[in-house]
N, C-alpha and C positions, 0 to 999 in steps of 0.2 A: 393630464390623465391621472386617475387615481392609482396609486401603486398597489400591486397585488398583495393579498393577505393569505395566510395559511388557514383557509377555512376547513370545516369538517369535510365538505365534499371534496376539496382538493386533496386532503389527507387520504381519503378513501381511494381516490384515483391513483395517487402516487404509490400507495401501498399495493394496489392491484398491479401497477406497472412493474414495481420492484419484485413482484412474485413471479417474474418470468422464469426464473430458475426452477422454483418448486413446480410450476405447472409443466414446464418442458421436460422435467426429469421425473417427478413423482407420478405423473399420470401414466407413464408407460413402464414403471418399475416392475409391476406385476406381470407385464408382457415379455420381459426379457427372456425367460425360458422358452416361450412360444416363438419369439423372433429367432432364437438360436436354432430351434428345430426347423422352422420353415425356410430360413435362409441358409441352412446347413452350415452353421458356424459354431465354433467353440464358445463356451460361456465367456472366456477371457476376451475373445474377439468382439463379442456383442457388447461387453462392458466398455470397449473402446468408443462406442457411441456416446457414453457418458464422458469419457476423457476428451473426445473431440469437442463436445459442447462446452465443457468447462474451460478448455484451452481457448476456445473462441470467446467465451465470456471474459476471460482474463485479458487477452490481447485487445479485444474490442473496447474494454474500459480504458486501457492505456491510450488508445487513440481517441475515443469519443469524449472522455472526460476533459482533456485539454482543449479539444475542438469546441466544447461547450463554453469554455472560458473565453474563446476567441469569437465564436459566431453567435453565442447565446444559447440558452438551454432548450428553448422550444424548437428551433429549427433542427438541431441535431436529433432531438427526440423524435420528431415527426418523420424525418428521412430514414432514420434507423428502424423505427417501428414498422414503417412500410416494407422495408427489406425483410424484416423478421416475418411479417405476414406472408409475403410471397414465398419465402423459403419454407415456411410451415406447410403451405399448400403443396409445394413440390415434393416434400417428404412422403406424402401419401402414396406416390407412385414409385417409390424406391424399388428397383428391380433386384438389387443384391446388396450385400453388406458394405461393399466398398463405396457405392453411391450414397448409401445411408450415412456412413461415417462422414463423407465429404459435405453433405448437406447439413449435418448436425454441426459441423465446424462453422459453416456460414450462418446458421441459425444462431449460434452462440455469439459470433462477431456482431451481428445486428441487434440481438436481444440485449446486449450489454448496456445499451442506452437506458433501458428501463431501470436498471440497477443503479448505475452511476449518476445519471441525471436526476433521478428521483431524490437521492440523498443530497445532491448539491442544491436542488431547489428548496428542500426542507430547511437546510442550514442557511440558505440565502434569506429566507423569510422568517428566521428565528434569531434569538439573541441569548447568549449565556446558557444557563441550565435549561431554558425552554427548548433548546435544540435537542437535549436528551429526551424530553417528553415528546417532541415532534417525531424524532427518529423511532422512538419506542412505539408510538401510535401507528406510524407507517409500517413498522415491523409487525405490529399486531394485525393489521389488515393483510399484510403480506403473509402472515402466519396462517391465514385461511387456506393458502395454497397447499401446504402439506396436510391440512385437515381435510379438504374436500377432493383434492386431486387423486389420491390413491384409490378411494372407494369408487370414484367416477371412472377412473381408468380400469379398475378391476371389473366393474359392472359392464362397461362398454366392451371390454375384451371378451367377456363371457358370451356376449351376443354377436359381436361383429369382428372379433379378432383385433390384432394389434394395429391394422390399418384403420379400423374404426376409431381406435384411440387417437391416432394421428389426425383424423378428421375432426375429432372433438377439440384437439389442441389448435387446429387451424381456426376453428370458430372462436376460441379464446383469443387468438392473435388478432382477428378482425375486431373483436370488441375492444381490445387494448388500443388499437389504432384509432377507432372512433372516439373513445373517451379522451385519449391524448389530444386529439384535434379539437374537441369541443370544450374541454375543461381546463387543461393545463396552460397557464399564462407564461409569459416571459418574465423570469425573476431576476435576471442579470441586466441592469441598465447598460446602455452602450458605453457610458463614460467609465464603467468599472471593468470593461472587457480589455484584455491585453491584446496588442496588435503586433507583437514581436515575432510572430511566426514560429518556426522550429526552434530558433534560439531561445525564445521565451518559454517554450514548452520544456526544453532541457533545463532552463534555469528554475522552473517551477519544480520539476522532479528533483533537481539537486538540492533545493531548499529542504525538502522532506527527508532526503537520504542523509543529510547532515544533522537532522534533529533526532537525538537519541530517544527522547520521550515519545515522539510520534512513532518512531520505529518500534519502541517497546509495546505500545498499545496496538500497533498494527500486528506485531508478532503474536500478541495475546489473542487477537481476533482471528488471525489466520490459523494458528495452531489449534484453537478451539474448533474452527470449521473443519480442519483436517480430521479431528477425532469424530465429529458428527458425520462427516461425509464417508468415513470408513463404514459406519453403520448403514448409511443410505445406499452405498454402492454394493455392499455384500449382503445386506439383509434379504433381498429377494431369494437368493440361493440358500442362505442359512435358514430363513424361515420356511421356505416352501420345499426345498430339497432335503435339507438335513433334519428339520423338525416336522416336516410333513404338513404344513399349513396350506389349505386351499387358497387360490388367488383372492377370493373375496374376503376371507378371514384375514389374510395377510394385509390386504388393503385397509380393512377396518382397524387392524392393530396399528398400522402405520399412521392412520388418521388419529388414533388415540395419542400418539406421540405429537402429532400436529396440534392437538388440543392443548397439550402441556406447553408447547411453544407459544401458543396464543395466550394462555393464562399468564405465563411468565412475563410476556411483553406488557400485558395489562397491569400486572403488579409493578413492573419496572416503571411504566409511565406514571404511576401514582407515587411511588416511594423514592425513586432515584432523584427527582428534584429536591426532595426533603432531606434525605440522609446522605446523598451524594452518590454519583455513578461509580465512584471508586470502590465503595463498600459493596455495592450490588454486583460489580464485576467479580470481586473475590468470591462472593457467595455462589454465583453461577458457576465459576470455574471449579469450586470445591465440590459442588454437586456432580459435575462431569467426572472428576477424579473418582469419587465414590462409586458412581455407576460403572465406569470403566473397570475399576478394580473387581467389582462383583462379577461383571461379565467375563473378565479374563480368567478368574479363578474357576468359575463354573464351567467355562468352555474347556479349560485345561484338565479339569478333573472328570469331565464327562457327565456332569449333573445338570447341564443347561436344559431347561424345559421351556415350553411355550409360555407359561405364565411368567417365569423369571426373565425370559427374553423380552417380553412386552413390558415388564416393570422397569427393566434397565433402559429400554428405549424411551419410555415415558420420562424417566429421570434425566436421561441424556439430553433430550430435547428441551425439557424445562430449564436445565442448567444453561443450555445454549441461548435460550431466550433472554436470560439475565446477562450473559457474557457479551453477546454480539453488539446489542444496541449501545451498551455503555462503552465498550472498547472503541466502537465506531465514533461515538460522539466525542470521547476524550481525545482521540487521535485527530479528528477534524477540527477540534478547538484550536489546534496549532496552526490552522490555515487562515488565509485572508480571502476576501471576496474574489480577488483576481486569480487565485491559484487553488481555490476550493475544489474545482472540478478535477484538477490534477491530483490533489490529495486523495479524493474519493476514488479516483481511477487507480492510483498506485495501491491503495489498500485493497480494493476489489480485485485487481489483477493478481496480486499475491495470493489472495484468498482462493481464487479459482485455479491458479496455477498449481498450488499445493493440492487442491482437490483432484486435479487431473493426474498428479503423481501418485496420489493415494489409491486411486481406482485400480490400476493394474496390479499394485502390490497385494491388495486384499483379494483381487480376482484370481490370482494364481492358485490359491488354495481354498477359495470361498465356497466351492461346491462340496468340499470334503470335511472341512473343519472350520469352526468359528474362531479359532485362536488368533489368526492374523487380524481379523476384524476387531476383536476385543482388545488385542494388544495395541493397535493403532489408536483406538478410542481412548485407552488409558494414557498412552504417551502424549497424544495431542492435548488432552485436558490438563495433564501435569505441567506441560510446557506453558500452556495458557495461564495457569495459576501462577507459575513462577515469574513469568514476564509481567503479569498484571501487578503482582506485589512489588516487583522491582521498579516498575514505572510509577506506581503510586509514591514510592519513597523518593524517586528521583525528582518528581514534580512537587514534592513537599506537601502532598495530600495525605490525609489519614486513611486508615483502613482497619478492618477488624483485627483485634489482637494487638 
């Protein structure tokens, strides 16, 4: 049998599957105030639907990543994506906020496969710095999620409300399942799978926990995501309630940030293999620090305006596009074929666990002031830059300056 290759078509499908987070989050961001009104819930309670989904994504990756090391990538992906589709359909009929939060948790648990297995497959079928290019291209396709999901969600919400948005998400889930079934091959041969059960899973995780360079790049990835998600979680209320943006304008503005993420990933796919992912990581984190600083100062002094808000969002997402793919690839370069799923799972679980913690923090004051959101954006980017520089030095690699 001919071994599978990372074709353009497969890259597109893996990118689409890995965009489960952007689609499941960004499509209904503009509907959060509407959901709060209809389900008679406080904004902070409605934001727990984000927390539950992120918690599910984190825990799901810890489970599904190692399982894909044992059972193979394709089987785990198909089973979990089926569960994600069923949960997405059930969400449409949510009668109250409690059921909504519970189903979002299940949706995150099952949707985690699209994130962790896609990364593992990309690295399975790549070698050396080509893995950076592969992950960047997958992130580029996945970057279409933040680009198209918000305006779609805002438009659908304008005509059919937030339940209509959930119907659109269910259609996306069905498409993901069909493409996974038809296109995604098995990338992990049976002779490279580990068969040690829970003991082997613990051993795989222990391998990464003891590796300071892996932990450093994971920390850079996770803290950068925390800064970005502070914006994602609080921006519906900051943009629409504080700054007075209508839902469609907010969705278009958010899509502009998604465009920056998309362009940054395309740039990274071209230049990271040439000049090194280490340098590109530092550039991305530096952009995040600059954007977070401007947002914090403007929010604290009361001069934050819609154009400035959108400009900072554009820069933040562009910096994230350069940070995430490189930190991800550099961290997973420390893995082997038999524990790559566990490495991707640990990185992804930390990412979404931190995102889940960030959401209630910015939600406590997000309807009245943008300072908490901006402060977390700045702090996350600063930690990401610090850890990226430290990990580059520890691994003996060069970086700017």
